[in-house]
C-alpha positions as CSV (number, residue, x, y, z in Angstrom):
1,M,25.3,9.8,12.2
2,K,22.1,11.8,11.7
3,L,22.3,13.9,8.7
4,A,20.5,17.2,7.8
5,T,19.5,16.0,4.3
6,Y,18.8,12.4,3.0
7,K,18.9,11.4,-0.5
8,V,16.8,8.3,-0.9
9,I,15.1,6.1,-3.3
10,G,11.8,4.5,-2.2
11,V,10.6,1.4,-4.0
12,M,7.2,0.1,-3.8
13,S,5.2,-2.8,-5.3
14,G,1.6,-3.0,-4.2
15,T,-1.0,-5.8,-4.0
16,S,-2.8,-4.3,-7.0
17,L,0.1,-5.6,-9.2
18,D,0.0,-2.4,-11.4
19,G,3.9,-2.1,-11.3
20,L,6.9,-0.9,-9.7
21,D,7.1,2.7,-8.2
22,L,10.4,4.5,-7.7
23,A,10.5,7.8,-5.9
24,Y,13.8,9.8,-5.5
25,C,13.4,12.0,-2.6
26,H,15.4,14.5,-0.5
27,F,14.3,14.6,3.2
28,F,15.0,17.6,5.6
29,Y,14.6,17.6,9.3
30,Q,14.3,21.3,10.5
31,N,12.7,22.8,13.6
32,D,11.5,19.4,14.7
33,Q,9.6,18.9,11.5
34,W,10.1,16.6,8.5
35,A,9.8,17.9,5.1
36,F,10.5,16.3,1.6
37,E,11.0,17.0,-2.0
38,L,10.2,14.5,-4.7
39,I,12.9,15.0,-7.3
40,E,12.5,12.1,-9.7
41,S,9.9,9.4,-10.0
42,K,9.1,6.5,-12.2
43,S,6.4,3.9,-12.7
44,I,7.3,0.6,-14.4
45,S,4.7,-1.8,-15.6
46,Y,5.2,-5.3,-15.1
47,S,5.4,-7.6,-17.9
48,S,2.3,-10.0,-18.1
49,E,4.6,-13.0,-17.3
50,L,6.1,-11.2,-14.2
51,E,2.6,-10.0,-13.1
52,S,1.2,-13.4,-13.4
53,K,4.1,-14.9,-11.4
54,L,3.9,-12.2,-8.6
55,K,0.2,-13.0,-8.5
56,H,0.5,-16.7,-8.1
57,A,3.7,-16.6,-5.8
58,V,1.5,-17.8,-3.1
59,N,1.4,-21.2,-4.8
60,L,5.1,-21.8,-5.3
61,T,7.0,-24.4,-3.6
62,A,9.5,-23.3,-0.8
63,E,12.4,-23.9,-3.2
64,E,10.6,-22.0,-6.1
65,L,9.8,-19.2,-3.8
66,L,13.4,-18.8,-2.6
67,Q,14.6,-18.7,-6.2
68,F,11.9,-16.1,-7.1
69,D,13.0,-13.9,-4.2
70,V,16.5,-13.8,-5.7
71,D,15.3,-13.4,-9.2
72,Y,12.9,-10.6,-8.4
73,G,15.5,-8.9,-6.2
74,A,17.9,-8.9,-9.3
75,Y,15.0,-7.4,-11.4
76,L,14.4,-4.7,-8.9
77,G,18.1,-3.9,-8.7
78,N,18.5,-3.7,-12.4
79,E,15.5,-1.4,-12.7
80,I,16.7,0.9,-9.8
81,K,20.3,0.9,-11.3
82,N,18.9,2.2,-14.7
83,F,16.9,4.8,-12.8
84,I,19.9,6.0,-11.0
85,I,22.0,6.2,-14.2
86,D,19.2,7.8,-16.3
87,H,18.9,10.6,-14.0
88,S,22.5,10.8,-12.6
89,L,21.3,10.5,-9.0
90,E,23.3,10.8,-5.8
91,V,21.8,8.3,-3.5
92,D,22.6,7.8,0.2
93,F,20.7,4.4,0.2
94,I,17.6,2.6,-1.3
95,A,14.5,1.8,0.9
96,S,12.6,-1.1,-0.9
97,H,9.4,-2.6,0.3
98,G,9.6,-5.7,-1.8
99,H,6.4,-7.4,-3.0
100,T,4.2,-9.2,-0.3
101,V,3.5,-12.8,-0.9
102,F,2.3,-14.1,2.5
103,H,0.8,-12.0,5.3
104,Q,-0.4,-13.8,8.3
105,P,0.6,-11.8,11.5
106,D,-1.8,-13.9,13.5
107,K,0.6,-16.8,12.9
108,G,3.5,-14.6,13.3
109,F,4.8,-14.3,9.8
110,T,4.8,-12.1,6.9
111,L,6.9,-12.2,3.6
112,Q,7.9,-9.7,1.1
113,I,10.2,-10.9,-1.7
114,G,12.8,-9.1,-3.5
115,S,16.2,-9.9,-2.0
116,G,17.7,-6.7,-0.6
117,Q,21.2,-8.2,-1.0
118,E,20.5,-8.6,-4.8
119,V,19.4,-5.0,-5.0
120,A,22.5,-3.7,-3.2
121,L,24.9,-5.7,-5.4
122,A,23.1,-4.5,-8.6
123,T,23.1,-0.9,-7.5
124,N,26.2,-0.9,-5.5
125,T,24.2,1.0,-2.9
126,K,23.2,0.3,0.7
127,V,19.6,-1.2,0.8
128,I,17.0,-1.2,3.7
129,S,14.1,-3.6,3.3
130,D,12.0,-6.0,5.2
131,F,10.3,-3.4,7.0
132,R,7.3,-5.6,8.4
133,T,8.9,-8.6,10.1
134,K,10.1,-6.9,13.2
135,D,6.8,-5.4,14.1
136,V,5.2,-8.8,13.6
137,A,7.7,-10.4,16.0
138,F,6.6,-8.0,18.6
139,G,3.0,-8.9,18.1
140,G,1.9,-6.3,15.7
141,Q,0.0,-6.6,12.3
142,G,3.1,-5.3,10.4
143,A,0.6,-3.3,8.5
144,P,-0.3,-0.7,7.5
145,L,3.1,1.0,7.5
146,V,2.2,4.2,5.6
147,P,0.7,5.9,8.8
148,I,4.1,6.9,10.0
149,G,4.4,9.1,6.9
150,D,0.9,10.2,7.2
151,Q,1.8,11.6,10.6
152,L,5.2,13.1,9.8
153,L,4.5,14.4,6.2
154,F,0.7,14.7,5.8
155,G,-0.4,15.5,9.4
156,N,-2.6,18.4,8.4
157,Y,-5.4,16.0,7.1
158,V,-7.9,14.4,9.5
159,A,-7.5,11.1,7.7
160,C,-5.4,9.8,5.0
161,L,-7.1,7.0,2.8
162,N,-4.9,4.9,0.5
163,L,-6.6,3.2,-2.4
164,G,-4.1,0.5,-3.6
165,G,-4.9,-3.1,-3.8
166,I,-6.3,-2.8,-0.5
167,A,-7.9,0.3,1.1
168,N,-6.4,1.5,4.3
169,M,-6.9,4.6,6.3
170,S,-4.9,6.4,9.1
171,F,-6.2,9.1,11.6
172,I,-5.9,10.4,15.1
173,A,-7.9,8.7,17.7
174,G,-7.3,9.0,21.4
175,G,-4.2,11.2,20.8
176,K,-2.6,8.6,18.9
177,R,-2.1,7.7,15.2
178,V,-4.1,4.7,14.4
179,A,-4.7,2.7,11.1
180,F,-6.0,-0.3,9.6
181,D,-6.8,-2.1,6.3
182,I,-10.6,-1.3,5.8
183,G,-11.2,-3.8,2.9
184,M,-10.5,-4.3,-0.8
185,A,-9.9,-1.6,-3.4
186,N,-8.2,-2.3,-6.7
187,M,-7.6,-5.9,-5.9
188,L,-11.2,-6.9,-6.5
189,L,-11.8,-4.1,-9.1
190,N,-8.8,-5.1,-11.2
191,H,-9.8,-8.8,-10.9
192,L,-13.1,-8.0,-12.4
193,A,-11.5,-5.7,-15.2
194,N,-9.1,-8.6,-16.0
195,K,-12.3,-10.6,-16.9
196,K,-12.8,-8.2,-19.8
197,S,-9.1,-8.4,-20.8
198,L,-8.2,-5.1,-19.2
199,T,-5.7,-4.4,-16.4
200,Y,-8.1,-2.0,-14.8
201,D,-11.3,-0.1,-15.1
202,Q,-10.2,3.3,-16.5
203,S,-11.9,6.1,-14.7
204,G,-14.4,3.5,-13.4
205,K,-16.3,3.6,-16.6
206,I,-17.3,-0.2,-16.4
207,A,-18.5,0.3,-12.8
208,A,-20.5,3.5,-13.8
209,S,-22.3,1.5,-16.5
210,G,-23.5,-1.2,-14.2
211,S,-26.2,-1.5,-11.7
212,I,-25.9,-2.3,-7.8
213,D,-27.2,-5.7,-6.9
214,D,-28.7,-5.7,-3.3
215,E,-27.9,-9.3,-2.7
216,L,-24.3,-9.3,-3.8
217,L,-23.8,-6.1,-1.8
218,Q,-25.2,-7.5,1.4
219,Q,-23.1,-10.6,0.9
220,L,-19.9,-8.5,0.6
221,N,-20.9,-6.3,3.5
222,S,-21.5,-9.2,5.7
223,L,-18.0,-10.6,5.4
224,S,-16.7,-11.2,9.2
225,Y,-13.6,-9.1,8.8
226,F,-15.4,-5.9,8.8
227,E,-16.8,-6.5,12.3
228,L,-13.3,-7.2,13.7
229,P,-11.8,-4.3,15.8
230,Y,-8.7,-2.8,14.8
231,P,-5.7,-3.3,14.6
232,K,-6.3,-5.5,11.6
233,S,-4.8,-6.1,8.3
234,L,-5.4,-8.0,5.2
235,G,-3.4,-10.0,2.5
236,Y,-4.2,-11.6,-0.8
237,E,-4.9,-14.9,1.0
238,W,-8.2,-13.3,2.4
239,F,-9.3,-12.3,-1.0
240,L,-8.7,-15.7,-2.4
241,S,-10.5,-17.4,0.5
242,D,-13.4,-15.1,1.5
243,V,-14.1,-12.8,-1.4
244,L,-13.4,-14.8,-4.5
245,P,-15.8,-17.5,-3.9
246,I,-18.8,-15.0,-3.5
247,M,-17.8,-13.2,-6.8
248,E,-17.5,-16.5,-8.7
249,K,-20.8,-17.8,-7.6
250,S,-22.8,-14.7,-8.7
251,E,-24.0,-14.9,-12.1
252,L,-24.2,-11.1,-12.5
253,S,-22.6,-9.3,-15.4
254,I,-19.2,-7.9,-14.9
255,E,-20.7,-4.4,-15.0
256,D,-23.0,-5.1,-12.2
257,K,-20.5,-6.8,-10.3
258,M,-18.2,-3.9,-10.7
259,A,-20.9,-1.3,-9.8
260,T,-21.7,-3.4,-6.6
261,S,-18.1,-3.9,-5.7
262,V,-17.4,-0.1,-5.8
263,E,-20.5,0.6,-3.8
264,H,-19.5,-2.0,-1.2
265,E,-15.8,-0.6,-0.9
266,V,-17.2,3.0,-0.6
267,L,-19.8,2.1,2.1
268,Q,-17.1,0.4,4.2
269,I,-14.9,3.4,3.9
270,C,-17.7,5.8,5.0
271,K,-18.7,3.6,7.7
272,V,-15.1,4.0,9.2
273,L,-15.2,7.8,8.7
274,E,-18.5,8.0,10.5
275,K,-17.7,5.5,13.2
276,D,-14.0,6.0,14.0
277,V,-12.6,9.3,12.8
278,N,-13.4,11.9,15.5
279,N,-12.7,15.1,13.8
280,T,-14.4,16.2,10.5
281,G,-12.3,17.9,7.8
282,D,-10.1,17.1,4.9
283,V,-9.5,13.6,3.7
284,L,-6.6,13.0,1.6
285,I,-7.1,10.2,-0.9
286,T,-4.0,8.6,-2.8
287,G,-3.2,5.4,-4.5
288,G,-4.3,4.2,-7.9
289,G,-8.0,4.3,-6.9
290,A,-7.9,8.2,-6.6
291,F,-7.8,8.1,-10.4
292,N,-11.1,6.2,-10.5
293,T,-13.6,9.0,-11.1
294,H,-16.6,6.9,-10.5
295,F,-15.2,5.7,-7.1
296,I,-14.4,9.2,-6.1
297,N,-17.8,10.4,-7.2
298,R,-19.4,7.8,-4.9
299,M,-17.1,8.8,-2.1
300,K,-18.2,12.3,-2.4
301,A,-21.9,11.4,-2.6
302,L,-21.8,9.0,0.4
303,S,-19.3,10.6,2.7
304,P,-20.7,11.8,6.2
305,A,-21.4,15.6,6.6
306,G,-18.3,17.5,7.3
307,F,-15.9,15.4,5.4
308,N,-14.1,17.1,2.5
309,I,-12.6,14.6,-0.2
310,I,-9.2,15.8,-1.3
311,I,-7.5,14.4,-4.4
312,P,-4.0,15.9,-4.6
313,D,-1.6,16.1,-7.6
314,A,-1.0,13.2,-9.9
315,K,2.6,12.7,-8.5
316,T,1.4,12.5,-4.9
317,I,-1.5,10.1,-5.8
318,E,0.9,7.8,-7.6
319,F,4.1,7.9,-5.4
320,K,3.0,8.6,-1.8
321,E,3.7,5.0,-0.6
322,A,7.2,5.0,-2.2
323,I,7.8,8.4,-0.8
324,V,6.8,7.1,2.7
325,F,8.9,4.0,2.4
326,A,11.8,6.2,1.6
327,L,11.1,8.0,4.8
328,M,10.9,4.8,6.8
329,G,14.4,4.0,5.5
330,V,15.5,7.4,6.9
331,L,14.0,6.7,10.2
332,R,15.6,3.3,10.2
333,E,19.0,4.9,9.4
334,R,18.6,7.2,12.3
335,E,17.4,4.3,14.6
336,E,14.0,6.0,15.2
337,P,10.7,4.4,15.2
338,N,9.2,3.9,11.8
339,C,6.2,1.5,12.8
340,L,3.7,2.6,15.4
341,K,2.4,0.2,18.1
342,S,-0.7,2.4,18.2
343,V,-1.3,1.4,14.5
344,T,-0.2,-2.2,14.4
345,G,-0.9,-3.4,17.9
346,A,2.7,-4.4,18.6
347,S,4.0,-4.1,22.2
348,I,6.5,-1.4,21.4
349,D,7.2,1.2,18.5
350,V,9.9,-0.4,16.4
351,S,12.5,0.7,13.9
352,G,12.1,-2.0,11.3
353,G,14.1,-2.8,8.2
354,E,17.1,-5.0,7.5
355,V,20.3,-3.4,6.2
356,F,22.1,-4.9,3.1
357,L,25.5,-3.6,2.0
358,P,27.0,-4.0,-1.5
359,Y,30.5,-5.0,-0.1
């Protein structure tokens, strides 16, 4: 049954490993238009032990990974249960992205751990999760998924740029919403900050103190991924195989590596704006990278003429992805498309997500 109002918790854990985002939203469908209200939200930092285990989950054996899927699902369920109790929330269902371990759509698979069944049992609430698998089965990239939310909730911007672990952008081209992973964002910058025993480069101060190295910049800009046509998407495996060897071979200081990495990432984003986005206007930037003052200053300096960089309120920056996954759960509940073939390259629009019940 299609409701007038949906009360949903969206749950997101991104590749930047900066923690777990919970967004309790109300969604309304009126006059053929979706609207939402973010009622409560919470960011939960991972312990160093859990962060390390998530980061290295790609190296686990099959048996260890299956066990971690269950354990991480129980962890998610416990955190969500506390969130519900603390705020006395009335919840129709939970939409959980899980945490991506493997993403190789060219081989026909993607894996997000965080057992939906464990979450359902811990919270005594219906759960919708595993949003990417169906799209991949129909030949799609299974990513990015947020563009459906860009279209339905943030359609007044000419482009929506998310700076999470990976930078991705969505926009209208040829009358259709398209999107793809541009390259790295916080995945590389946080890795470099970790070398200085920091979780991230606050406001981009380390990068701002460094100098851009032309040789390293050219090496990063020459990676073959950037020449591939979209739809295309990235996973942590690409960072390990293609990017990390370049960074480890370089003898530059962390400050110079950071400055060069920011410049590289900004240049790749601006290249997409200039080459692929048909209309100039406002570009919405969200995700943790929107708090990186140096990164945003370089975006403003290098963006092609006619593009206005818009940084929204802190809640939207931090919780946009969790909000959109809540919306994706709503669309799955209504059996409506929540993953667009124009974005992923799948043969059809799909309504992705598996449903797990607590009984």
